[in-house]
C-alpha positions in Angstrom: 140.8 8.6 83.8 141.9 9.9 87.1 143.8 12.7 85.6 140.9 14.3 84.0 140.5 17.9 84.7 136.9 17.4 85.6 137.8 15.1 88.4 139.3 17.9 90.3 136.3 20.5 89.6 134.8 21.6 93.0 131.3 20.8 93.8 128.3 23.1 93.7 128.4 23.5 97.6 132.0 24.1 97.5 131.5 27.0 94.8 128.9 28.7 97.0 131.3 28.6 100.0 134.1 30.2 98.1 131.7 33.0 96.6 130.5 33.7 100.3 133.9 34.9 101.3 134.2 37.5 98.5 133.9 41.0 99.7 133.7 43.4 96.5 134.9 46.9 97.1 132.9 49.1 94.5 134.8 51.9 93.0 133.7 55.6 92.4 132.8 54.6 88.9 130.3 52.1 90.2 128.6 54.8 92.5 128.5 57.3 89.6 126.7 54.8 87.3 124.3 53.8 90.0 123.1 57.5 90.3 122.1 57.5 86.6 120.2 54.3 86.9 116.5 54.7 85.8 115.1 53.7 89.2 117.0 56.5 90.7 115.9 59.0 88.5 112.3 59.7 89.8 113.6 60.9 93.4 116.1 63.3 91.4 113.3 64.6 89.4 111.1 65.1 92.4 113.7 66.8 94.5 114.6 69.2 91.6 110.9 70.0 90.7 110.3 70.8 94.5 113.2 73.1 94.7 112.1 74.8 91.2 108.5 75.2 92.5 109.9 77.0 95.6 112.0 79.2 94.0 109.4 79.9 91.4 107.0 80.7 94.2 109.6 83.1 95.9 110.0 85.0 92.6 106.0 85.1 92.1 105.6 86.7 95.6 108.6 89.3 95.1 107.2 90.0 91.7 103.7 90.8 92.9 105.0 92.8 95.7 107.1 94.8 93.3 104.3 95.4 91.0 101.8 96.7 93.7 104.7 99.1 94.8 105.1 100.4 91.1 101.3 100.7 90.8 101.2 102.5 93.9 104.1 105.2 92.8 102.8 105.6 89.5 99.4 106.3 90.7 100.5 108.9 93.0 102.9 110.3 90.4 100.6 110.4 87.4 96.9 109.9 88.2 95.4 113.3 89.2 92.5 112.0 91.1 94.7 109.6 93.2 97.3 112.4 93.6 94.6 114.7 95.0 93.0 112.2 97.4 96.5 111.5 98.8 97.3 115.3 99.0 93.7 115.7 100.8 94.9 113.0 103.2 97.7 114.8 104.7 97.0 118.5 104.1 94.2 121.1 104.3 95.5 123.7 101.8 96.8 122.9 98.2 99.1 125.5 96.3 98.1 126.6 92.8 100.5 126.6 90.1 100.8 130.4 90.3 99.6 133.3 92.2 96.8 134.2 89.5 93.5 132.4 89.1 90.6 132.9 86.9 87.3 131.3 88.1 83.6 131.4 87.1 80.9 131.8 89.8 77.1 131.6 89.5 75.8 133.9 92.5 72.6 132.2 94.1 71.1 135.4 94.4 71.8 139.2 93.3 74.4 140.5 95.7 75.3 137.2 97.4 78.7 137.2 95.9 79.7 140.6 97.1 77.8 140.8 100.3 78.8 137.6 102.0 79.9 139.1 105.0 77.0 141.2 105.4 75.2 140.6 108.8 72.1 140.3 106.9 73.5 137.0 105.5 73.8 135.4 109.0 70.3 135.4 110.5 70.2 131.9 111.7 70.6 130.9 115.2 72.9 127.9 116.2 70.1 125.4 117.0 68.3 126.4 113.9 71.4 126.1 111.6 72.5 122.8 113.4 68.7 121.4 112.5 69.1 122.2 108.9 72.7 121.0 108.7 71.9 117.5 110.3 75.1 117.6 112.5 76.2 118.9 115.8 77.2 122.5 115.3 80.1 124.0 117.5 80.6 127.5 118.7 83.3 129.4 120.7 82.4 128.7 124.2 84.0 131.7 125.8 84.1 135.1 123.7 87.3 137.2 124.2 86.7 140.8 125.1 85.6 142.7 122.1 84.2 139.8 120.2 80.4 139.5 119.5 78.4 136.7 118.0 76.3 137.9 115.0 74.6 134.7 113.6 74.9 131.7 111.4 74.4 130.9 107.7 73.9 127.5 106.2 75.1 126.6 102.8 73.1 123.3 101.3 75.7 123.2 98.4 78.5 122.1 100.9 76.3 121.3 103.9 78.3 123.8 105.8 77.3 126.0 108.8 79.5 129.3 109.0 79.2 131.6 112.2 80.1 135.3 111.9 81.7 137.2 114.8 82.7 140.7 115.0 85.6 142.1 116.6 86.7 145.7 117.1 88.5 146.0 113.6 87.9 142.5 112.1 85.7 139.9 111.3 85.9 136.1 112.3 84.3 133.3 110.4 83.7 129.7 111.8 82.9 127.3 109.1 82.3 123.6 109.7 81.0 120.8 107.3 81.2 117.1 107.1 84.3 115.8 105.2 83.8 115.1 101.6 81.0 117.6 101.0 82.6 119.6 98.4 86.2 120.4 98.1 88.1 119.4 101.2 91.1 121.3 100.5 91.4 125.2 100.2 93.3 126.6 97.2 96.3 129.1 98.0 98.8 130.8 96.0 102.1 129.3 94.9 104.0 131.7 97.2 101.9 131.1 100.1 103.3 129.7 103.3 101.8 126.8 105.2 102.4 126.5 108.8 101.7 123.4 110.7 100.4 123.8 114.1 98.9 121.7 116.8 95.3 122.3 118.1 95.5 120.0 121.3 96.3 116.7 119.9 95.3 117.3 116.5 97.3 118.2 113.4 96.1 121.8 111.9 97.6 124.1 109.0 97.6 127.9 109.1 98.1 130.4 106.3 98.4 134.3 106.1 97.1 135.9 103.0 94.3 135.4 100.5 93.0 135.9 97.1 92.5 139.5 95.8 90.0 140.1 93.0 91.4 142.3 90.6 88.9 142.0 87.7 85.3 140.6 87.2 83.0 140.7 84.3 80.0 138.7 83.1 80.7 135.6 80.8 79.9 136.7 77.6 80.1 133.0 76.1 77.3 131.9 78.6 73.9 131.5 76.7 71.7 130.6 79.6 69.7 133.1 81.5 71.7 132.6 84.8 74.3 135.1 85.2 77.9 133.8 85.2 80.6 136.1 86.2 84.5 135.5 85.6 86.6 136.6 88.3 90.4 137.3 88.0 92.3 137.2 91.6 95.8 137.4 92.7 97.2 135.8 95.8 98.4 138.4 98.1 100.6 137.3 101.2 100.3 140.8 102.7 96.4 140.7 102.7 94.9 141.1 106.2 93.5 137.7 106.3 94.5 134.6 108.3 93.0 131.0 108.0 93.5 128.0 110.4 92.0 124.5 109.3 91.9 121.3 111.1 89.7 118.2 111.2 88.0 116.0 113.9 86.7 112.7 113.0 84.6 113.7 109.9 84.1 117.2 110.6 86.3 120.0 108.9 86.7 123.2 110.7 87.9 126.6 109.6 88.6 129.8 111.5 89.2 132.7 109.3 89.8 136.3 110.5 89.6 139.4 108.1 90.5 142.7 109.0 93.5 144.9 110.2 93.2 143.6 113.7 93.4 140.1 112.9 94.0 137.6 116.1 97.3 136.0 116.2 97.8 132.6 115.5 98.0 131.8 119.3 94.7 133.5 119.8 93.2 131.2 116.9 94.5 128.2 118.4 93.1 129.3 121.8 89.5 129.9 120.2 89.7 126.5 118.3 90.6 124.6 121.7 87.5 126.4 123.1 84.9 125.2 120.8 81.8 123.4 122.4 
């Protein structure tokens, strides 16, 4: 039957030819579906994971930095030992809570507490004191008029050497010792004024005044044969005493003058610059 519809059906080659000319234009819906196909998801997950990791790492770094900062602030603020170390690093003097203190002392020998400045306690020469101390001891190179060298004293407790000089109406003490041997800071009253000074290129500190003993008595609660004395003292800004302290390398220096004819601050700085 010539009029059968199957007689007009295109052949296989003709069908392929017809399909080859078709150029489909995918819609946005097609691309949206393609992005959610299983074979596309691993790349998306990988990229998302990488971004999440980087963000997490950044948060971790900033978190650690914040933690270190907080610990440092808390340490300086609340931990006494850390606060004391920080204070010692910047200052030679530390203010007491008030202008009155009570301390207990055990004199090494009778009269040692009361007669410290007596010339009989300064019988060593500079070389002998240096030999006992184990470090280089400096002295005032050029003595101003009216100032005389008396002698040295070595304190084994603090590994400190003190040189005594006698002026017309004052006494001058030059103390030096390795840093960290004993208390590096010197206690002063709450009302004391600390003045920052320059000794050459070195930072120093200067204070006028001192602790004045108002009472002293043996400690009745002490049961040992060693005598212990309770001393009550007040800080007096008008006391004829001045103290200059500074540090070079690992040695702490102190120039203290006591008496009505105390040298001025500039005189003490000149003496400090002239140590040899």
